[in-house]
N, C-alpha and C positions, 0 to 999 in steps of 0.2 A: 496618414492614421486617418480613419476610417471615425464619424462619429453620427450617433443618434438624434434627435430634438424630446427629450427626460418628458419624463408626465413630472406632477406636481406631488410633492413632500407635505406641501402644508400649501397654504393661500401662498407664502410671497416666497418659497420658494423649491426650483425645478431641478430632476436627476437628469444629468447630461452623462451614455457610454458612449465610452469610445476604447478603443484598441490600443493598449499601454505598447507606448516607444520603450525599447529593450535596449539598455544603453550595452555598448563593448567596453566598461570595465565603471565599479561599484566612487569612482572620483570624477567621474564623468560628470562637470555642469547640467546636464541632463537623465543626472542619476535618481534626483529627486523624489519622483513617480514610481518607480521605482519604487526605490527604500518604501516608502508609506505603503504602496501594496502588497510588499514584504509585512510588512507592520500589519497591517489588518489581518490577516495571514496568522500573525501571534495574536496577536489578540483574542480572535473568534476561538483559538484552540486554547489560548485560555480559561475562558470564559468555562469551552465546554468539557475539560480533564484538569481544571486547577494548573495545569503546570505548560511549562512550550518547552517540553520537551518532543512531542509530534512537529514542530515548528519549523520551518526552514528559517537560514541564516542569511543575510541576504546572498552570500557570496554562493549557497550552496542552493538555494533556485537560481541563480547566473550561471554555474557550471550544468545545473539539468536542460538548461532551457537545447544545450547544445546534442543532445545526444540525438542517436542519429536513430533509433527504431519509431521517434515520433517526430509530432511535428505541436509543437506549442502553441498555442494563439491564445494569450490575456484581456482584457476586456476589465475597463472599470470605470466603477458608477463613480460621480463626482455631483459633491452639494456644496453649493457657493465655491468653489472650484478645490471644497478639499474631498479626496478618496474615502467611498462611505464602507465601498463593496466590493467585490473580486469573482469574477467566473476565470476560471482559470481551464483550456478546450486542448484535450489527446487529442493526436487523429494518429494512432499507428502508420508506421511507413512499412512496415516488413507485412502483413497481413490485414487479413479484418477491415479492409480497410471500405469499410460501409459502416465503420465504429466511430463513433466517438466521447472520449467520456467526461463528464466536466465538475468540478472543486467548485464550487460555491460558496464565498466567504460574505458576510452580511455584518455588519457592525454591531456589536448588540445597539444601544441607544439608537438604532437604523432598522431594525427587525419589524416585520407588522407595516412598514412603512407605505406597500410597495417597490421598493431600492430591487428585492430579489426579482421578485415576478419583474423589471421590466431587465434586467440583468440575464435571468431566461430564457427570455422572447429573446431577444438581442442572439445568445451564446446560440440557440438553435436554428437560426435563422441563417447564423455565420457555416453555421454545420452540415443546414441545409443544400447553403449554395456551393461547398467542401467538396458535394455528392454523397453529405451518410449523412443515414436512413435511421438506425440505432446511437440508442442515448442511454448513457450507462450515468446515475449519479449518486453516489452515496449521502446518507447521514449518519450519523454519528448520535450513543448516544453513554454516557456514565452509566456505572454501575447501579450508582444511586437512586437511577432514573426508571429504574427494571420494576418488576412489581409483579406480587404474586398473583395482583386480580385478575381468573379468563376475561374480565369482559374489557381492558385495557391492554390486550397480550390481538397485538397482527403477526401473523404465520404469513410466514413467503411462501411461494410457489413450491420451493423445493420441502414446503413441510415439514423443515426441525430449525426451532428456533422463536425467538418475538421479539420485539418491538415495542415500543410506549405507545398506544394509539392517544394518549393524550398528547404526545409531545408536538410544536409545533414545526418542527421539519415535518415530521409525519404525514400531518392536516395539508404545508406548503408540496410535497411533494405529489400526494393525490389530486390534491386540486389541483396537479399540471399535469395530470395523463400521466404520472406514471405510474408503475408497479412492480409491487417490491417481490424480488428473485431470487432472493438467498442473504445472508444473515453470516453474515460472519466474529468469532468471538476473538477479543481482545487483549489481551495478557501480558500483564507484566513477573519481573522475577529480576530481584533484587541482587546487585552481584557485588565481590563476589563466591560462588556456593561454599558454602563450609568444607572445608575440609574430609568430617566423620563424612557426612552423606555423599563427597564422592566415591571414598572407598564404599560406603555398603551400596550404591548403585552400580557403581564398578561390577562389583563381586556376582549382581545378582544378574547383573547383562555376560560376563562372560561366562557362569554356570546355567545361563541356558543356549549360550550359541558355542561348547565342547568344544577349545576352542581350534573351531572349523572357520575362521573368521580372522585376520589381521588389520587394519586399519594403516591410512596413510594419510599426514599433512600437510598443507601448504597455504602462501597466503600470495598471494591478488593473481600468478597467478600460477596455471597449472603446469609439471613440471613434463617434457615433449613427452617423457612415457609413455602417462595418460593421459596424453591427447584425445586418440582415437576413446580411449573407452569412455570416456566422457560425454564426449557431442556422442556412444550409441545409448550411453545411460542417459543422457536428457532423452534423445530423440525417442528410444525406448519409454520411460514416463509420459513424458507429451504426449503419446495412442493413446493412452487409455486412460478414464477418467480418475484422479491417485484417490489410493485408497486408504486403511489405518493407518500406515506408515510415514503418510503422507504430509506436508505441511507448505505453503504457499501463500507469503504475504502478495495483497491487492497491488497488480504492478510489474510484478517480477519480470521479468526475461521473456523467459518463457509461455506467459500468458499471450505473447504476441504472436505464436504457430512457427516462428524460426524453426527452419531444421538446422540440425550445428553438423558442422562437419569441421575438423583440427581451422580453420583459417577463419569459418565466423565462430568457434570460441575465442583466440585469439584478438580478434575485432571487439570480441565485448568485453574480456577483459580490457585492453587498451579506454575502452567509452569509459567503463568504467574511474580507471583511474586519473582517466583526463578530471571525468568530473569532482577528483577526490575521494569520491569510493573506496576503501581499502576492506581485503574478501579475506576472511576465513574458511579454510574450508577442510574437515575430516570425510575422505573414505572410504568404504570396506572395504573390503576382497577377498573373496570364497578362496581361498586357497588349495584345496586340491582343482578350482578348474583355471584359477590364476584374472579371474575376473570382477571387475567390478563391479557389484547389484549393492551400491547406492549409496548415499552420500547429502550434510548439507555445509549452509551454506552460513554466517554470519555477515552482518552489511556492518560498517565505521564509518560514518560520514569524518571527514578531513577537520568540519570545524566545529563540529560536538562530539567528541571521541569520550566522554560521560556518558549518552546515551547510544542503545547499539539496540540494529533488528536482526532478527532471525527471520533467514528467506528462505531457501528451500531446506525441508529434508522429505530426503525417499529414499524407500527403497524397493527392488524392484519384488514381483506379484511371485513369485516364486520362495523366495526369499524367507519371507513372511513368517510369525511364530517365535524366531531365533535371536528376540528384545532385541534384536539389531538398530531400531529409532533409538531409544533408549541407551545404546551402548559408547554411539554415532556424535549426540548432542551433549554427554557428557563429556567425555572426551576434546569436543569441538569450542565447549562453555569455556573448558580449566587450557584450552589455548589459548584461546580471548583473553583471561586476564591475564597473564602473563604474558603476552604481547601487550596487549591494552590493561596496564594496571587501571586507567585513572577510566573502566569504563566503571557504574554504578552501578546502570539496568537494561535490561533487556526486554521488548516487546516482539509481541509475539501475534501472527493472524493464523486463527484455524476455523474447519467449517462445524456447527456443534452436533452434527452424527460422526464427527470423526474420533471416539470412543477412546482408540487405544493410546491417536499422540494424550489426547488428554490428559488423557491418566499416566502418561510418562512429562507432561510437561506440571503437573500436579506433582509428581513423585521429583519435578526437582525444583518445585518451589513458586509456578507460576503461582499467582494469585485472576480472576476476572477484574477486568478495569473496564468490560463495559462488551458494546455489542458496535457492528457495522451493519446497515443495511444497503445490501446494494439494489439497487433500481433502475428499472430498463422501461425505455419509451419509444414507438415507431413513429420517424417521422411519417405523418404525410405531406400532399402535394400540398399542403398551405396547412400552417397547424393552425387549431385553435386557439380563441384565444384563453388567457392562463386568466383565473377567479379570486386567484386567491388573492391576504392580500400581507402577503408576504414582503 
């Protein structure tokens, strides 16, 4: 277990940064630190969002670490032997081999005391040692923190959306040398959908496509007959920037640059099930050509079936304008509630320039919960010292 000598939080206490030991199971005698690290993440999300809906349970986090498409290393900061901060370092294994993604969590009572600075410096050093030169980190901002005051709006390089300049997280990211690249709008919707609303939206979508399309549904595993079609659809979607009918949760498999075929699709399904994740899918077929032209997926975690996540929604360019995004999302959310009746809320992330899908989501009842800022930094040969007081 690697360890670095720490900086002083105050005159009597020192921060120690070390790599977290991942236990074989949660009942192991050496699982205490792992459980404490997961609890840090839960407490941070409680502070940010007012609930722990977005927090991992210990078992979910343990299962996630077996992801075959990325390697994860967790560093922890300890004060007086207690874990007060963590940084999760995700290293893609299928593509983007120069990339590392960090998730940094510091307990509220240890923020602005240098803990985050030391963890981030250690994570950057580790990433550099792993041959990674591009770092991505995110900052999260609840809707209550967003302001209409122009001077408090930091606009990303993409030119769409903003985050509050006055936030502690923004100050820390900027002082650490990161540049805001992109914004994701974070939204939630109460489940199940109202039956009258569902009927009205289905009618609207069906009127727009004139019976030229039909739907197919499955859970977890794609039927054999559609395997090649889904692989073709995924690869076609990956070749272009996602457009007006497209949606993606950060971290989705498609973001790794994987080239899909039937075998790879089965491997990704097996990996999801091994991590305790269920997947509800609706695909849409163009009847005249017999071709699948769109799909949408929702993920359900084994340990928390009350909180679910919208993953991909994509429609091929030539079939847009027929309200297929609305058609498949309504249908899939209905199937979700039938199969997983405990689901009470669904979360999704969208680019703010994605006007079509944001409109669809508003029709479905999604409301803005906040925004996520996506930050980037290219590591030099020898990184500059971070000057933030995080």
